[in-house]
C-alpha positions in Angstrom: 13.1 134.1 103.9 10.5 136.3 102.3 10.2 137.3 98.6 10.9 140.9 99.4 14.1 140.2 101.3 15.3 138.0 98.4 14.7 140.7 95.8 16.2 143.4 98.1 19.5 141.3 98.1 19.3 141.3 94.3 18.5 137.6 94.0 15.9 135.7 92.1 12.8 134.6 94.1 13.5 131.1 92.9 16.5 130.6 95.2 15.9 128.5 98.3 16.6 130.0 101.7 19.7 127.9 102.1 21.1 129.1 98.8 20.4 132.8 99.7 22.2 132.4 103.0 25.2 130.7 101.4 25.4 133.5 98.8 25.1 136.3 101.4 27.9 134.6 103.4 30.0 134.2 100.3 29.5 137.9 99.3 30.4 139.0 102.9 33.6 136.9 102.7 34.5 138.5 99.3 34.0 142.0 100.7 36.2 141.2 103.8 38.9 139.8 101.6 38.9 142.8 99.4 39.6 145.1 102.4 42.2 142.8 103.9 45.9 142.9 102.9 48.7 140.8 104.4 51.6 143.0 103.2 50.8 146.2 105.2 51.0 149.8 104.3 53.8 149.8 101.7 52.4 147.0 99.6 52.2 147.4 95.8 48.9 146.5 94.0 48.6 142.8 93.1 49.2 143.2 89.4 52.3 145.5 89.7 54.7 143.7 91.9 58.2 144.0 90.7 60.0 144.6 87.4 62.8 142.1 88.2 62.7 138.8 86.4 62.2 135.9 88.9 65.2 133.6 89.0 63.3 130.6 87.7 62.5 132.5 84.5 65.8 134.2 84.0 67.1 131.5 81.7 70.4 129.7 81.7 72.8 130.5 84.5 70.2 131.9 86.9 71.3 129.4 89.5 75.0 128.9 89.2 75.1 125.7 91.3 72.5 124.0 89.1 73.9 125.1 85.7 75.3 122.5 83.3 78.8 121.3 84.1 81.6 122.0 81.6 81.8 119.3 78.9 84.8 117.1 78.9 87.5 117.5 76.3 86.7 114.0 74.9 83.0 114.8 74.6 83.8 118.0 72.7 86.1 116.1 70.3 83.4 113.5 69.8 80.8 116.2 69.0 83.1 117.9 66.5 84.0 114.6 64.8 80.3 113.8 64.4 79.6 117.2 62.9 82.6 116.9 60.6 81.3 113.5 59.3 77.8 114.9 58.8 79.1 117.8 56.8 79.6 116.2 53.4 77.9 115.9 50.1 75.6 113.0 49.5 77.2 109.9 47.9 76.6 109.4 44.2 75.1 106.0 44.7 72.2 107.6 46.6 71.5 109.9 43.7 71.4 106.9 41.4 69.3 104.8 43.8 66.7 107.6 44.3 66.5 108.5 40.6 68.0 111.9 41.2 65.2 113.0 43.6 67.8 113.7 46.3 70.2 116.0 44.6 72.2 117.5 47.5 72.6 117.5 51.2 70.2 120.2 52.5 71.8 120.0 56.0 75.2 121.0 54.7 76.9 123.5 57.0 79.3 126.3 56.0 82.0 126.9 58.5 81.6 130.6 58.4 77.8 131.1 58.0 76.6 128.6 60.6 78.2 127.9 63.9 77.9 124.8 66.0 76.9 126.5 69.3 79.8 125.3 71.4 
């Protein structure tokens, strides 16, 4: 391929003939792809498909069959018992042992202000 034809294609004269042919084939493929659409006449542009949220992004309960099963009564009781045990002031012996560095239970939960999320 001559120098003039390389420069007319907008390429540097340092490209080899094989590289020029590959680039021209690639560019032709890009132009073909830009004119070709699979969807037909009523298709929306690629970036503006639909305003609906796809089911896999909808969050909990998007697929009812896959959602979490209802927790059993015993597991709820166990959960509540654990939270009840956690919700207490720190023992005095811990205050003595730590030299009063730990003064109160920072994870204490008030029944009205913070709910458990059940």
